C-alpha positions in Angstrom: 102.2 58.9 105.9 104.9 60.3 104.1 103.8 60.8 100.7 101.5 62.9 102.0 104.0 64.7 104.1 105.3 65.3 101.2 102.1 66.6 99.9 101.4 68.7 102.2 104.6 70.8 102.3 104.8 71.2 98.5 107.5 69.2 98.2 110.0 70.9 100.2 110.0 69.3 103.9 112.4 68.7 107.1 113.9 65.0 107.0 113.0 64.7 111.0 109.5 65.2 109.7 109.6 62.5 107.3 111.3 60.2 110.3 108.4 61.6 112.1 105.9 60.5 109.3 107.2 56.8 109.5 110.4 57.0 106.8 113.2 55.3 107.8 116.4 56.4 107.7 117.1 53.6 105.5 114.4 54.6 103.3 115.6 58.4 103.1 118.9 57.3 102.0 117.6 54.9 98.7 115.4 58.3 98.1 118.4 60.4 97.5 120.1 57.8 95.7 117.9 57.5 93.3 116.6 60.9 93.5 113.4 60.7 94.1 114.3 63.1 97.2 117.2 65.6 96.2 119.3 67.3 99.5 118.9 70.7 99.8 121.4 71.8 103.0 121.2 70.5 106.2 117.9 68.9 107.4 115.8 69.2 104.2 114.6 67.2 101.7 112.8 68.1 98.5 111.4 66.4 95.6 112.8 67.5 91.6 109.6 69.3 91.0 109.6 71.6 94.1 108.8 74.9 93.5 112.3 77.1 93.1 111.1 79.7 95.3 110.8 77.0 98.1 113.6 74.8 97.8 116.0 77.8 97.9 114.2 79.3 101.5 114.9 76.3 102.7 118.5 76.1 101.9 119.0 79.8 103.0 116.7 79.4 105.7 114.8 82.6 105.0 111.1 82.6 104.8 108.9 84.0 101.7 107.6 87.1 102.5 107.3 90.7 101.8 106.2 91.4 97.6 107.7 88.5 96.8 105.1 86.2 98.3 102.7 88.6 98.0 102.9 88.4 94.4 103.3 84.4 94.9 99.6 84.8 96.2 98.7 86.3 93.1 98.5 89.6 95.4 99.0 93.6 93.3 102.9 93.9 93.3 104.7 96.8 91.7 107.3 95.7 90.0 110.5 94.8 92.1 114.3 93.9 91.3 114.7 92.1 94.5 113.3 89.1 96.2 112.4 89.6 100.2 112.4 86.8 102.5 112.2 87.1 106.0 115.3 86.0 108.4 113.2 83.9 111.1 116.5 83.4 113.4 120.4 84.3 113.9 122.3 82.2 111.5 119.6 82.5 108.2 120.6 84.9 106.2 122.2 84.7 102.4 123.5 87.8 101.5 124.1 88.1 97.6 122.9 90.1 94.8 119.1 91.1 93.9 117.8 88.9 97.8 116.0 91.5 100.0 116.3 90.8 104.1 113.9 91.8 106.4 114.7 91.4 110.0 112.0 93.0 111.2 109.5 91.3 114.8 106.5 89.3 112.9 102.7 90.1 113.6 101.8 87.2 114.2 103.9 84.2 115.6 105.7 82.7 112.8 106.2 78.6 112.6 109.4 77.3 113.6 110.9 76.5 109.6 108.1 78.0 108.2 109.1 79.5 104.0 106.1 81.0 103.9 104.8 84.2 105.7 101.1 84.2 107.1 98.8 86.8 105.4 99.6 89.4 108.0 103.3 89.1 108.5 103.4 89.2 104.3 101.4 92.7 104.7 102.9 94.4 106.8 106.1 93.2 105.8 105.0 95.5 102.8 103.7 98.3 104.7 107.2 98.7 106.4 109.2 97.7 103.1 107.4 99.7 100.2 106.1 103.3 99.1 102.8 104.3 101.0 100.5 103.5 97.4 102.4 100.7 96.5 101.6 99.1 99.3 98.1 100.3 99.7 97.4 98.9 96.6 98.9 95.6 98.1 96.9 95.6 100.7 93.9 96.5 98.7 93.9 93.5 96.3 94.5 91.0 99.7 91.0 93.1 100.8 89.8 92.0 97.3 90.8 88.6 97.0 89.7 87.9 100.6 92.6 86.2 101.8 92.5 88.5 104.9 89.8 90.6 106.6 89.7 94.2 107.3 88.4 93.0 110.8 91.7 90.5 111.5 93.9 93.3 110.3 92.5 95.9 112.6 93.1 93.7 115.6 96.6 92.9 114.5 99.2 94.3 116.3 100.4 96.2 113.5 103.1 99.7 113.4 102.7 102.9 112.9 102.5 102.5 109.2 100.6 99.1 108.7 98.2 101.2 110.7 98.7 104.2 108.0 98.2 102.0 105.3 95.1 100.0 106.2 93.4 103.5 107.1 93.4 104.0 103.5 92.2 100.4 102.4 89.8 99.8 99.9 88.6 95.9 99.8 86.3 96.5 96.2 89.5 97.8 94.6 89.5 95.6 91.0 93.2 96.6 90.3 96.1 98.1 91.4 96.0 101.3 88.8 92.6 101.5 90.5 94.2 102.4 93.8 96.8 104.9 92.2 93.9 106.8 90.7 91.6 106.4 94.8 94.9 108.1 96.6 96.2 110.5 94.1 92.4 112.0 93.0 91.0 111.9 97.5 91.9 115.9 97.4 89.8 116.7 94.7 86.6 118.7 96.0 84.4 116.7 93.6 82.8 113.9 95.4 84.9 110.6 94.1 82.8 106.9 94.5 84.1 104.0 93.5 82.5 100.9 91.8 79.3 101.9 91.2 76.8 100.7 89.7 75.4 102.1 86.3 73.4 100.4 83.6 74.3 97.5 84.7 77.8 97.7 85.1 80.3 98.8 87.5 82.2 101.5 86.7 85.3 102.6 88.1 85.0 105.9 89.3 81.8 108.6 89.8 83.4 112.2 89.9 80.7 114.3 90.7 77.9 113.7 88.7 78.6 112.7 85.9 82.2 112.5 84.7 83.5 108.3 84.7 86.7 107.3 84.7 87.7 103.9 83.6 90.8 102.3 84.7 92.1 99.5 82.2 94.4 96.8 82.9 95.5 93.6 80.7 92.3 91.7 80.8 90.5 94.6 78.5 91.4 93.0 75.2 89.3 91.9 72.8 85.9 91.0 73.9 86.1 92.5 76.8 87.6 95.5 75.1 84.6 95.5 72.7 82.1 95.2 76.1 83.5 98.5 77.9 83.1 99.7 74.2 79.9 99.6 74.4 79.3 100.8 77.6 81.3 103.7 77.0 78.4 104.5 74.4 76.1 103.3 76.8 77.1 105.8 79.2 77.7 108.5 76.4 74.2 108.9 75.0 72.9 109.5 78.8 74.8 112.4 79.2 78.4 110.6 80.8 81.3 111.1 80.3 83.7 108.4 80.2 87.3 108.8 80.7 89.8 105.7 79.4 93.2 105.8 81.3 95.5 102.6 80.5 98.1 101.2 83.0 100.8 104.1 81.5 98.9 106.9 82.0 98.2 105.5 85.2 102.0 104.7 86.4 104.2 106.2 84.4 102.6 109.7 82.9 100.6 110.8 85.8 101.1 114.5 85.6 99.6 113.9 82.0 96.3 111.9 83.0 95.7 114.2 86.1 95.9 117.3 83.6 93.4 115.6 81.8 91.3 115.0 84.1 91.0 118.5 86.2 90.2 120.1 82.6 87.2 117.7 82.7 86.3 119.1 85.5 87.5 122.3 84.8 84.6 122.6 82.6 82.5 121.0 84.9 81.7 117.4 83.0 81.8 116.4 86.5 78.1 118.4 87.1 74.3 116.8 86.3 73.1 118.5 83.0 
């Protein structure tokens, strides 16, 4: 029974929960003596192979949240040199370099001694902590991966910044790069459509009727790159103009990238010919 509890807790749990699951104090002490369990803080134990992030949270009496937990969930997160934790209760603090602590009240009630925040609390922290574009990219990723629905977010007691982030989300964004491009081009007096099907495949952006923007992430290599090139060629034969941009052009060289797009629009390449 206690082994199941350890498995459910991903190898990090409170000793009181193991006792409740049937592990005697003597058996617990023997497990620690053998090294099959490690005491990692007052009232906490972990298996030697436990996730270091969860071990750290238990030691410091913190909850993994914001961009740190978002990244652990596989969501798009812009590079961050810090680890972000929520402070769930008084005394749950550990001040050291590279740690960012959040004291905001959780949107959803947090389980006592939770080591990982709920997805809605995570996104709420992201909205308050990160720049707007970065937050929208993470929220888009959560919606796209179906870790949360727009309805759940709309019904949550979100603050003003989170509401503004929610307003700008698009669950069809396949990558954070697409989020940045969408937000940065929405001012254009040209119709901008996302994830549109043309000739059997989706294109990332269609401006007007004929200008296509394709945003390449890390998966656009090898066989995928060959498929992309073939599709680009087919689109060109049909009268479309395809502009393809990568990570650096979106995240580091945006003014130059935007000027290329604007030059294409000024040349009328977005209009039906």
